[in-house]
C-alpha positions, 0 to 999 in steps of 0.5 A: 522619823524624818517626817518630823521635819514637815510637822511644824509647816503641815499642822498650821498650813491644814489648820489655816485651811480648815479655819476658813471653812467656819471663819464666821463662827467666832466662838468656835474658831478662836478655841479651835485656833488656840488648841491647834497653836498649842498642839503645834507648839508641843509638837515643835518643842518634841522635835527640838528635844529630839534634835537636841538628843538624836542630831538633825533630822533631814527629810528628803521628800518623795524619796528624791535624794539630795540635792535633787529633791526638796529638802527639809532640815530640822536642826538645832538653829532652825527648831529654836527659831521655830519653837520661839515662833510659836511661843510668840504665836500662843501669846498672840492667839490669846490676845487676839480676841481682846484686841480685834474687832468682830469684822476683823476676826470674821475676815479670815484672821485665823487663816491668815495667822496660821499661814503666816506661822507656817511660812515662817516655819517653812523659811527656818526649815528649808534646806534649799534657796528656791523653797526659802523663796517660796516660804517667803512669799507664803509668809508675805501673802499672809502678812498682805492680807493681815495688814489690810485687815479692818480696811482703814485708810492708813492701812491701805496707804502703808500696805501699798509701801509694804507691798511694793518693797516686798515684791521688788525684793522678791523679784530680786531675790528669785533673779539672784537664785537664777544667777546662782543656779547658772554658776553652780548648778544647784539651789540645794544650800548644802551642795551650793556650799560645796561647789562655792568651796570648791572654786573658793568664791570667785569674783562672781559669786562674791557679787551674787552673795552681795546681791542676796545681802541686799534681799535679805537686808531689805526684809531684815530693815538694815540700814538704809533699807529700813526706811519702809518699815516703822509705819506699815508695822503700826498700821494694823491692829496691835496683835498683827503688829506683834506677829510682824515685828517679832517674825518677819524681819527675824526671817531675814536675819536668819536668812543672812545668818545661814547663807553667810555662815554656810556659803559665802564665807571665803571673802570675808574681807569684803563680805563681813567687813561690810556687815560691821559697817552696815551694822554700826549704822543700823545701830546709830540710826535705828536708836536715833529714830526711836528717839525722834517720835512721840508715838509710843507704837512707833517708838517700839517699831523703830527698836526693831532697827538697832536690834537687827543691827546687833544680830547682823554685827554677830554674823559680821564678827564670824567667830563662834561667840558672835554667832552664838551672840546673834542666836541668843539675841534673835530669841530674845528679841522675838519674844520681847518685841511681841511682848512690847508691841502688845504692851503699847497696843493695850496702852494706846487702847486704854489711854485712848491715843498713842501720842505720848504727850497726851498720856500721863499717870497710867500706873495709878490706873493700871499699876500691874501694866505699868510694872510689866512696861517698866521689866520690858524696857529693862530687858530691851535695854539689855539691863542685868539680869535679863536676857537682852543683857546676855545677848549683848554681853555674848556679842560684845565678847565676840566683838572683843575676840575679833579685835572690833572695838569700835562696833562694841563701843557703838553697841554699848551707845546705842543701848543707852539710847534704846533705854532712853527711848523706852523709859521715856515712855514709862516716866511720861505715860505711866509715871506723874499725876493721875489722869482723872479724866481717864475712866479705868477699863479693868476688865479690858486690861485684865485680858491683855495682861495674861498674854504679855505676862506669858512673853515676859515670863520667857524674856526673864527666864532666858535672862536669869536661867542663862546658864541652862540656855546658853550651853545649846545656844553656844553649840549652835555658835560652833555648828554654824562655825563648822559648815561641814557638819550641815553639808554632811547631814544633808549630802551624807558624804 
């Protein structure tokens, strides 16, 4: 059964290659991509169920025993995030034909889409740092193709910034791995954790840990490394923005969560205390950024930043409740951020502009879209009983347990600013007098609604059904607090 761990990577990888063979036969490739995405999600759901019942699945590829070969580890944390990735993918693949032009679809959109899903899934499942770098590169290569899809001037300008910042962080990443290998003699994460524990994280290892923090912090868009993010994320088509906003920064946060709960945990007064301060600044500056613009797409893009601040806060707290809060918030944010990018994309398409000052009274033409946005705003801001509330509540409990009152207060204040930023869109854009100059396009609206409703269903379910999901998330928090379980499952000691 260990081969199960490879399927979430292999299925989309093969699907992407095959999609390239008939990329211009749009009717066929659309149905093909939708069916393959549903099949992959079914497979991933089964693997998650299997792991929940039987424990982690570890694949030692080529029968090379760990730590000498490539190891894939399907545990509850990785598979929960892979399943969430595929839920987002389902919504995006059904939204894509309504949003993309024929030219964009023909130019290998479906191939890049599957490669992105494969790279993200691989980053979640891999058990060694070098292959984490490899899967980062796979997902980045796919994202380079997606961000320039359409070839507009603004996309080319923003893609240059996006590519350069990611090239720099990738070079720093592989250099840091080389430093780490020269010190501990391995890239297997379980064995690195074991060896770092033997010497109790000497000064050079703490320095390497901080370098890795800057690599993952750049990819996660933490303060002050977030400056590159907002505009490149809104330059491409909304369905591509949804994939980027939901998945890419979350791989950075996952890497921080894995590395700083497993390996670099012996100098927490230096590393994790530093994370708390960075989380506070990320919350403050991200929320201010979301309030600073009248571009509805930029409002959603800026709201990625305080969300990663909340997740880093849970890592910095370094207790079981904090880790549980980070994982719950991570799952919640992947889904709601995809829904919001699809929503503002639909609004911009139907209103003909993304400038909030030029949009009003849309709810008279599109009432369902308006109320879906209203619910999304409440989910994002963490209003009870939605999923954002559960994630923030657990994180605040973790902060109280760790006696970090200031970060809890900053988190609460940031939530109010987040609510204000998205409610501005509802009040100004949807509410108010009917705009008679708009000719309603209800056929287009109907095409947008189903994928968004699909994501909102899971967002609401995560909130009102928290008592069903939280025990599993809580067990992941306990698992992260006991890294010896991860080490033993791979090294079999």
